ZAMARGU-4260 file (C-alpha; in steps of 0.2 Angstrom, whole numbers, plus 5000, padded with zeros to 4 digits):
<rodrens>
0) 5108/4900/5081 | 5111/4883/5075 | 5099/4874/5063 | 5098/4859/5076 | 5093/4873/5090
5) 5082/4883/5079 | 5072/4868/5073 | 5069/4864/5091 | 5062/4879/5097 | 5051/4881/5082
10) 5045/4863/5085 | 5042/4867/5104 | 5032/4882/5099 | 5022/4874/5086 | 5017/4858/5096
15) 5015/4870/5111 | 5002/4881/5100 | 4994/4865/5094 | 4992/4857/5110 | 4980/4870/5117
20) 4961/4871/5111 | 4960/4887/5100 | 4949/4900/5107 | 4939/4915/5106 | 4948/4934/5108
25) 4949/4939/5125 | 4938/4954/5129 | 4949/4969/5128 | 4937/4984/5130 | 4951/4997/5129
30) 4955/4991/5111 | 4941/4985/5103 | 4929/4998/5103 | 4923/5005/5089 | 4924/5025/5085
35) 4914/5032/5100 | 4894/5035/5097 | 4885/5049/5099 | 4866/5047/5102 | 4870/5030/5095
40) 4875/5036/5079 | 4893/5033/5072 | 4900/5050/5068 | 4918/5048/5070 | 4922/5047/5050
45) 4912/5033/5047 | 4906/5033/5029 | 4894/5020/5030 | 4875/5018/5030 | 4868/5009/5043
50) 4867/4990/5042 | 4860/4979/5032 | 4876/4983/5020 | 4879/4977/5004 | 4899/4979/5005
55) 4910/4964/5009 | 4919/4970/5025 | 4934/4961/5034 | 4936/4970/5052 | 4951/4966/5063
60) 4952/4971/5080 | 4966/4975/5091 | 4969/4958/5099 | 4968/4948/5084 | 4978/4961/5076
65) 4992/4960/5089 | 4993/4941/5088 | 4995/4942/5069 | 5009/4956/5071 | 4999/4968/5061
70) 5007/4986/5064 | 5006/4992/5045 | 4994/4992/5031 | 5006/4980/5022 | 5004/4966/5035
75) 4985/4963/5031 | 4990/4955/5015 | 4982/4937/5012 | 4972/4939/5029 | 4960/4948/5018
80) 4952/4939/5005 | 4960/4944/4987 | 4971/4958/4995 | 4989/4956/4993 | 5004/4968/4999
85) 5018/4962/4994 | 5035/4971/5003 | 5048/4974/4992 | 5062/4988/4987 | 5058/5000/5001
90) 5044/5008/5008 | 5042/5017/4995 | 5034/5004/4984 | 5019/5000/4994 | 5009/4992/4981
95) 4992/4984/4987 | 4984/4973/4973 | 4965/4969/4975 | 4954/4958/4965 | 4967/4958/4950
100) 4968/4976/4951 | 4984/4986/4956 | 4999/4997/4952 | 5017/4997/4956 | 5019/5015/4954
105) 5009/5031/4954 | 4989/5030/4958 | 4982/5016/4970 | 4968/5005/4968 | 4963/5004/4986
110) 4961/5019/4998 | 4968/5023/5014 | 4963/5032/5028 | 4971/5033/5046 | 4959/5041/5058
115) 4949/5049/5045 | 4964/5056/5037 | 4965/5051/5019 | 4982/5047/5010 | 4981/5052/4992
120) 4999/5047/4988 | 5002/5028/4988 | 5020/5030/4991 | 5016/5036/5010 | 5005/5019/5014
125) 5019/5009/5022 | 5022/5015/5039 | 5020/5008/5057 | 5004/5012/5067 | 5005/5009/5086
130) 4990/5005/5096 | 4978/5001/5082 | 4959/4998/5088 | 4953/4993/5073 | 4956/4989/5056
135) 4942/4990/5042 | 4944/4983/5024 | 4929/4987/5012 | 4932/4976/4998 | 4925/4981/4980
140) 4921/4998/4971 | 4922/5011/4983 | 4925/5025/4972 | 4906/5033/4975 | 4910/5036/4994
145) 4929/5038/4993 | 4933/5045/4977 | 4948/5043/4967 | 4960/5028/4969 | 4947/5018/4979
150) 4940/5007/4963 | 4947/4990/4972 | 4942/4994/4990 | 4945/5005/5006 | 4955/5002/5021
155) 4951/5013/5037 | 4962/5013/5052 | 4958/5020/5069 | 4969/5021/5084 | 4965/5020/5101
160) 4954/5034/5107 | 4959/5044/5123 | 4941/5044/5128 | 4937/5026/5127 | 4953/5021/5138
165) 4965/5031/5150 | 4982/5025/5156 | 5000/5021/5151 | 5003/5008/5138 | 5021/5000/5133
170) 5028/4989/5120 | 5045/4981/5116 | 5049/4967/5105 | 5065/4959/5098 | 5068/4946/5084
175) 5080/4940/5073 | 5090/4950/5060 | 5093/4963/5074 | 5075/4967/5072 | 5069/4979/5087
180) 5053/4989/5090 | 5047/4999/5107 | 5031/5011/5109 | 5024/5019/5125 | 5008/5029/5124
185) 5000/5042/5139 | 4980/5043/5137 | 4973/5054/5149 | 4958/5064/5155 | 4961/5083/5157
190) 4943/5088/5163 | 4926/5082/5159 | 4925/5080/5141 | 4942/5084/5136 | 4955/5068/5132
195) 4972/5068/5125 | 4984/5054/5121 | 5003/5055/5117 | 5011/5040/5108 | 5029/5037/5102
200) 5036/5022/5093 | 5054/5016/5086 | 5060/5003/5076 | 5075/4996/5068 | 5082/4980/5058
205) 5099/4976/5053 | 5093/4971/5036 | 5088/4953/5028 | 5101/4951/5015 | 5119/4956/5010
210) 5126/4967/4996 | 5140/4955/4989 | 5150/4971/4982 | 5153/4979/4999 | 5147/4966/5011
215) 5134/4978/5018 | 5116/4972/5024 | 5103/4979/5012 | 5085/4982/5020 | 5092/4989/5035
220) 5083/5002/5043 | 5078/5013/5058 | 5063/5026/5061 | 5051/5032/5073 | 5034/5041/5075
225) 5024/5052/5085 | 5005/5055/5088 | 4996/5067/5097 | 4976/5065/5098 | 4965/5075/5108
230) 4946/5072/5109 | 4934/5087/5115 | 4915/5082/5118 | 4909/5100/5125 | 4891/5092/5123
235) 4881/5076/5120 | 4879/5081/5102 | 4895/5088/5098 | 4914/5080/5096 | 4930/5087/5090
240) 4943/5075/5088 | 4962/5081/5082 | 4975/5068/5077 | 4993/5075/5073 | 5006/5062/5067
245) 5023/5063/5063 | 5035/5048/5054 | 5052/5046/5050 | 5062/5033/5041 | 5078/5028/5035
250) 5082/5012/5025 | 5096/5005/5014 | 5082/4998/5002 | 5081/4989/4987 | 5088/4972/4988
255) 5087/4967/4971 | 5097/4951/4966 | 5101/4946/4948 | 5091/4931/4943 | 5103/4922/4934
260) 5114/4922/4950 | 5103/4924/4965 | 5116/4937/4971 | 5113/4956/4976 | 5128/4966/4969
265) 5128/4983/4965 | 5141/4996/4967 | 5132/5012/4971 | 5121/5018/4984 | 5103/5014/4987
270) 5093/5021/5001 | 5075/5028/5005 | 5073/5043/5016 | 5056/5049/5021 | 5050/5062/5034
275) 5030/5063/5036 | 5017/5075/5045 | 4998/5074/5044 | 4986/5081/5054 | 4966/5078/5055
280) 4951/5089/5062 | 4935/5078/5064 | 4921/5088/5069 | 4904/5081/5071 | 4886/5084/5076
285) 4872/5074/5079 | 4855/5080/5079 | 4840/5069/5083 | 4838/5062/5064 | 4853/5069/5056
290) 4872/5068/5059 | 4884/5080/5051 | 4903/5077/5050 | 4918/5087/5044 | 4935/5079/5041
295) 4949/5092/5037 | 4967/5087/5034 | 4985/5092/5029 | 4998/5081/5027 | 5015/5084/5021
300) 5028/5072/5014 | 5047/5074/5013 | 5057/5060/5005 | 5073/5055/4995 | 5075/5039/4984
305) 5091/5037/4977 | 5096/5020/4968 | 5109/5011/4957 | 5096/5009/4944 | 5105/4995/4934
310) 5107/4986/4950 | 5125/4978/4945 | 5143/4981/4950 | 5146/4992/4934 | 5145/5011/4934
315) 5129/5013/4923 | 5119/5027/4931 | 5110/5032/4946 | 5093/5040/4949 | 5089/5052/4964
320) 5071/5056/4967 | 5069/5071/4980 | 5051/5078/4983 | 5041/5087/4995 | 5022/5087/4994
325) 5009/5097/5003 | 4991/5090/5003 | 4975/5097/5008 | 4957/5089/5010 | 4939/5093/5015
330) 4927/5081/5016 | 4909/5088/5022 | 4895/5074/5025 | 4878/5071/5032 | 4870/5055/5036
335) 4851/5050/5043 | 4835/5041/5043 | 4817/5044/5043 | 4806/5030/5043 | 4811/5017/5030
340) 4823/5030/5021 | 4841/5033/5025 | 4854/5042/5016 | 4870/5048/5016 | 4879/5062/5005
345) 4892/5077/5004 | 4906/5086/4997 | 4925/5083/4995 | 4939/5092/4990 | 4957/5091/4989
350) 4972/5101/4984 | 4989/5094/4980 | 5007/5101/4974 | 5022/5092/4975 | 5040/5099/4969
355) 5052/5085/4963 | 5071/5083/4958 | 5074/5070/4949 | 5091/5069/4941 | 5098/5053/4933
360) 5119/5054/4933 | 5126/5042/4920 | 5143/5036/4926 | 5158/5030/4915 | 5151/5012/4909
365) 5134/5021/4905 | 5141/5034/4894 | 5154/5021/4886 | 5139/5008/4883 | 5123/5020/4880
370) 5131/5036/4873 | 5145/5033/4864 | 5141/5016/4860 | 5126/5017/4851 | 5134/5033/4843
375) 5149/5026/4836 | 5141/5009/4829 | 5130/5021/4818 | 5146/5030/4811 | 5164/5021/4817
380) 5173/5033/4804 | 5170/5048/4815 | 5168/5042/4834 | 5165/5052/4848 | 5172/5053/4866
385) 5161/5061/4880 | 5173/5073/4888 | 5167/5070/4905 | 5164/5053/4912 | 5149/5060/4923
390) 5135/5068/4915 | 5119/5072/4923 | 5102/5073/4916 | 5094/5086/4927 | 5073/5085/4929
395) 5063/5096/4940 | 5044/5096/4942 | 5030/5104/4950 | 5016/5091/4950 | 4998/5098/4955
400) 4981/5092/4957 | 4966/5098/4963 | 4946/5091/4964 | 4930/5093/4970 | 4917/5079/4971
405) 4899/5078/4975 | 4891/5062/4981 | 4875/5054/4987 | 4868/5037/4991 | 4849/5033/4996
410) 4843/5018/5005 | 4824/5013/5005 | 4820/4997/5014 | 4802/4989/5010 | 4799/4974/5020
415) 4813/4961/5018 | 4820/4970/5003 | 4833/4986/5004 | 4836/4997/4989 | 4852/5007/4987
420) 4855/5021/4974 | 4871/5032/4974 | 4878/5043/4963 | 4896/5052/4963 | 4901/5068/4950
425) 4921/5069/4952 | 4930/5082/4943 | 4950/5083/4945 | 4963/5093/4936 | 4981/5088/4936
430) 4995/5097/4930 | 5015/5094/4928 | 5027/5109/4926 | 5044/5104/4919 | 5061/5110/4918
435) 5075/5098/4910 | 5094/5102/4907 | 5108/5094/4902 | 5125/5102/4899 | 5140/5093/4892
440) 5153/5091/4878 | 5161/5079/4867 | 5174/5076/4855 | 5172/5070/4837 | 5187/5061/4831
445) 5191/5057/4812 | 5198/5038/4810 | 5208/5036/4794 | 5212/5020/4786 | 5228/5021/4788
450) 5234/5033/4799 | 5231/5038/4818 | 5215/5047/4824 | 5214/5064/4827 | 5202/5076/4832
455) 5188/5082/4821 | 5179/5094/4832 | 5170/5097/4849 | 5153/5100/4851 | 5143/5106/4866
460) 5127/5099/4871 | 5116/5111/4880 | 5099/5107/4882 | 5086/5117/4890 | 5067/5109/4890
465) 5053/5118/4899 | 5035/5117/4898 | 5018/5112/4906 | 5007/5098/4903 | 4989/5098/4911
470) 4973/5088/4910 | 4955/5087/4915 | 4946/5071/4922 | 4927/5072/4923 | 4918/5057/4931
475) 4900/5051/4934 | 4900/5037/4944 | 4884/5027/4948 | 4880/5013/4960 | 4865/5002/4962
480) 4862/4989/4975 | 4848/4977/4981 | 4848/4966/4995 | 4835/4953/5002 | 4835/4949/5020
485) 4832/4931/5027 | 4831/4925/5046 | 4849/4917/5044 | 4857/4932/5034 | 4855/4941/5019
490) 4859/4942/5000 | 4863/4956/4990 | 4869/4960/4971 | 4878/4977/4966 | 4881/4986/4951
495) 4895/5001/4952 | 4906/5011/4942 | 4923/5016/4947 | 4939/5024/4942 | 4958/5027/4946
500) 4965/5044/4942 | 4978/5048/4929 | 4995/5057/4930 | 5010/5060/4921 | 5026/5047/4921
505) 5038/5060/4928 | 5053/5044/4927 | 5050/5047/4909 | 5058/5064/4906 | 5077/5057/4909
510) 5074/5046/4893 | 5067/5061/4884 | 5082/5072/4888 | 5094/5055/4883 | 5084/5054/4866
515) 5087/5073/4864 | 5106/5070/4869 | 5106/5056/4854 | 5098/5070/4843 | 5113/5081/4845
520) 5123/5066/4838 | 5112/5064/4824 | 5101/5049/4830 | 5083/5053/4828 | 5071/5056/4843
525) 5061/5039/4848 | 5047/5050/4857 | 5042/5067/4863 | 5035/5072/4879 | 5016/5072/4875
530) 5017/5055/4868 | 5025/5045/4883 | 5022/5055/4899 | 5003/5057/4901 | 4993/5043/4904
535) 4974/5042/4906 | 4961/5036/4920 | 4957/5020/4923 | 4939/5015/4922 | 4931/5000/4930
540) 4913/4992/4927 | 4909/4981/4943 | 4896/4967/4945 | 4894/4960/4961 | 4883/4946/4972
545) 4885/4940/4989 | 4878/4931/5004 | 4880/4935/5023 | 4874/4922/5037 | 4875/4918/5054
550) 4870/4902/5063 | 4872/4893/5080 | 4868/4907/5089 | 4882/4919/5082 | 4895/4906/5085
555) 4896/4904/5066 | 4897/4917/5054 | 4902/4916/5035 | 4902/4925/5018 | 4903/4923/5000
560) 4905/4935/4986 | 4906/4933/4967 | 4913/4948/4956 | 4916/4952/4938 | 4924/4967/4934
565) 4927/4974/4918 | 4941/4987/4917 | 4944/4998/4903 | 4962/5006/4900 | 4970/4998/4914
570) 4986/5005/4920 | 5001/4995/4921 | 5020/4998/4923 | 5032/4993/4910 | 5050/4996/4904
575) 5045/5003/4886 | 5058/4997/4871 | 5071/5012/4867 | 5071/5017/4886 | 5086/5012/4897
580) 5081/5024/4914 | 5063/5026/4918 | 5048/5017/4920 | 5032/5020/4911 | 5013/5019/4915
585) 5002/5015/4901 | 4984/5010/4899 | 4982/4992/4893 | 4967/4990/4883 | 4954/4981/4892
590) 4955/4967/4904 | 4942/4957/4913 | 4943/4952/4932 | 4933/4939/4940 | 4933/4927/4956
595) 4925/4923/4973 | 4930/4926/4991 | 4925/4916/5005 | 4927/4919/5025 | 4920/4911/5040
600) 4921/4912/5059 | 4918/4898/5070 | 4918/4896/5088 | 4914/4877/5091 | 4917/4880/5111
605) 4918/4894/5122 | 4937/4894/5122 | 4939/4890/5103 | 4939/4902/5088 | 4944/4899/5070
610) 4945/4911/5055 | 4947/4905/5038 | 4948/4915/5021 | 4952/4911/5003 | 4951/4923/4989
615) 4951/4918/4968 | 4954/4930/4954 | 4955/4925/4937 | 4963/4942/4928 | 4965/4943/4911
620) 4969/4955/4896 | 4953/4955/4885 | 4962/4968/4873 | 4979/4973/4874 | 4993/4974/4860
625) 5008/4983/4864 | 5015/4983/4846 | 5025/4968/4849 | 5015/4955/4855 | 4995/4952/4858
630) 4993/4948/4876 | 4973/4944/4874 | 4969/4930/4885 | 4985/4931/4897 | 4985/4934/4915
635) 4988/4951/4923 | 5006/4954/4931 | 5008/4955/4948 | 4991/4948/4956 | 4990/4933/4965
640) 4977/4919/4957 | 4975/4913/4974 | 4976/4920/4993 | 4974/4909/5008 | 4973/4912/5027
645) 4970/4900/5041 | 4971/4904/5060 | 4967/4895/5076 | 4968/4905/5093 | 4966/4897/5109
650) 4966/4902/5128 | 4965/4891/5143 | 4955/4902/5153 | 4954/4890/5167 | 4973/4888/5170
655) 4984/4903/5175 | 5001/4905/5174 | 5009/4919/5183 | 4992/4927/5184 | 4989/4926/5166
660) 4980/4915/5154 | 4991/4904/5140 | 4985/4910/5124 | 4992/4899/5108 | 4989/4905/5088
665) 4994/4896/5074 | 4990/4903/5057 | 4995/4900/5038 | 4995/4914/5024 | 4997/4909/5006
670) 4997/4918/4988 | 5000/4912/4971 | 5001/4909/4957 | 5008/4927/4951 | 5014/4930/4935
675) 5029/4942/4932 | 5025/4947/4913 | 5013/4950/4902 | 5017/4935/4890 | 5015/4924/4907
680) 5031/4916/4903 | 5037/4918/4922 | 5027/4915/4938 | 5030/4914/4957 | 5020/4897/4961
685) 5006/4896/4977 | 5017/4897/4992 | 5012/4894/5010 | 5019/4904/5026 | 5016/4894/5043
690) 5017/4906/5059 | 5012/4902/5076 | 5014/4911/5094 | 5014/4907/5111 | 5008/4920/5125
695) 5003/4924/5143 | 4990/4938/5146 | 4984/4948/5159 | 4974/4963/5161 | 4991/4973/5164
700) 5004/4964/5154 | 5007/4951/5140 | 5022/4941/5135 | 5022/4933/5117 | 5035/4922/5110
705) 5032/4921/5090 | 5039/4914/5075 | 5035/4918/5056 | 5039/4907/5040 | 5043/4892/5051
710) 5046/4880/5037 | 5060/4893/5028 | 5048/4893/5012 | 5058/4901/4998 | 5047/4914/4987
715) 5050/4929/4977 | 5041/4945/4981 | 5046/4953/4965 | 5053/4952/4948 | 5055/4962/4933
720) 5068/4965/4918 | 5079/4980/4913 | 5093/4982/4900 | 5094/4964/4895 | 5094/4960/4914
725) 5081/4950/4926 | 5080/4955/4943 | 5070/4948/4959 | 5068/4950/4977 | 5067/4935/4989
730) 5053/4934/5001 | 5057/4936/5020 | 5066/4921/5028 | 5062/4914/5045 | 5061/4924/5060
735) 5057/4923/5077 | 5056/4934/5092 | 5048/4940/5108 | 5036/4953/5113 | 5032/4961/5129
740) 5017/4973/5134 | 5013/4982/5147 | 4996/4992/5152 | 4993/5002/5167 | 4974/5009/5171
745) 4976/5027/5177 | 4958/5029/5187 | 4966/5047/5195 | 4964/5052/5178 | 4947/5048/5175
</rodrens>
């Protein structure tokens, strides 16, 4: 599309959107109903105390999610204050940052559950979810109720239940860069009390960038998913819900450009492939005063990450990581109330086991520069030459984790005062069985001062490293809170402890093997397994105060939160000195994070809805010296200082076109500054992305024309340095497209 035509279409779209009054979301009972209630008590895995609550919450319902184009967790970034979900690399690198806390690899700081199924592996967070009914984001420490890896928040996603609506739904979408999505679902009542639904989805994109080495697109992807949900309510007091889900993704990821040229140019294959399966069973029983809920889940992850890890045209080395992982969880809890007292308590257990094969293969340039070159600099009289120009370092692991927890929260209301006290005891044992091998040979030459070189000898390299590492984490997590109710809302203050689990740096084993190879050639080892592989849990002490209020008969609601987080042993990802192939998770002394969160919703007229949210975080190192520099007072990398979201949504309810109501939406997302290194020498300044849509919506169909990053704002989502080179990934360019949705009620199946 030529630029003048593009500008005309985008201008017309924005003008059309701005010319309509912003409006409230249309009622959509099939989508917006929360998890169903039994005897007016929420039981479908909703692990919250009854209102009034003391947790900052952002809840997004189906109609608003559709207008924002949200069909995955990564799309929530910036909409929720202080939540940042950058898209870079591949779906495996699904990093989430909240309130300055976050991680590029291994454990997450924000928990995730979909239809009650918890995801304990961050690498599986990024996937499309068709027919989302509600998304609830609980901001702040959630470790007491949600356990490991919820130290900064919790995201709960619920898909549409066949108990709430029966019929057929379909969606098709096409956009720039060959972006295509389609989904369909059947929701039916089989007989009184028994409901089922089957949904399927497919997506494809041609990719947003090209590799200068081969001219092929990078970021191209196609994938699909299926979900089968069954709800059985044999009585008013008992409900059983089972959800089975399957997903597959094939992606040519990792479009990292050399920072000095801005060009993506690597010679070897980069891709990410993933298959997932999960099944969650929720059994809930509601008595007169007590609700008992059991959440049982099993999940499976089978993925393969292969990449040209030097990201350059030269043949240095290629990394492959193949993994097969099983996870089992059980969460049994009860909640209830008696007079002014209410409670929630339960027991949680998990078991996880992953088999991983992660070879690093050195190629010609890697052997010449990283092995032969280093060795020959030390002893030029007796240089060596590798006998093969392909040298694999083979690593195999069995990573395991199992744990149990007891938790309880009590609430007592005394007049307009509400007091909360909670405690969790969490114990977890992690292990890593490793089997590392390297087989090669090299020739040593003698180079006399006045003659041709001659063979001095041939040395076989045969390394066999086997071992087992394990550690146990034992945490006691308290939480105290007090709230004061007023006619206009409530104010509250909270203190809590949270943590993120520790583990082992499996990517570092290739570097350990490399150092063992160097030891064969007379160079000393730089580190051993015990020093470099394990990292400790991350602990935080959280202090928070906030107010929630409603005015003008509910047309105006607002929330303001201030927080301070004292984090000990914070986990950071870095490339340590002396390594060339792996990243390491390390504990970074002590950090402080403080900030505010503001959000508001306003309906000045019946057909007008405005949303606004803003988050500010100042996250700094309080104590961190890596042996090369002291970073005290510096900002933490990768987490933005500001997030901003503005939205106006409108509908002309008095004017219909083709039997449908015109609806316009304009929104702005912003984030920054984002520092890329501990020294704060590099950063991504604050940027804002403008989006808009114009739609026709009826009870049975909707058609939506949309555009994102209308102003073609250029920004970076990732930056890192490796082997003396700096790389970055650009943010998504401008895009536009159209989405058509159909919905057919099936009263005969009711």
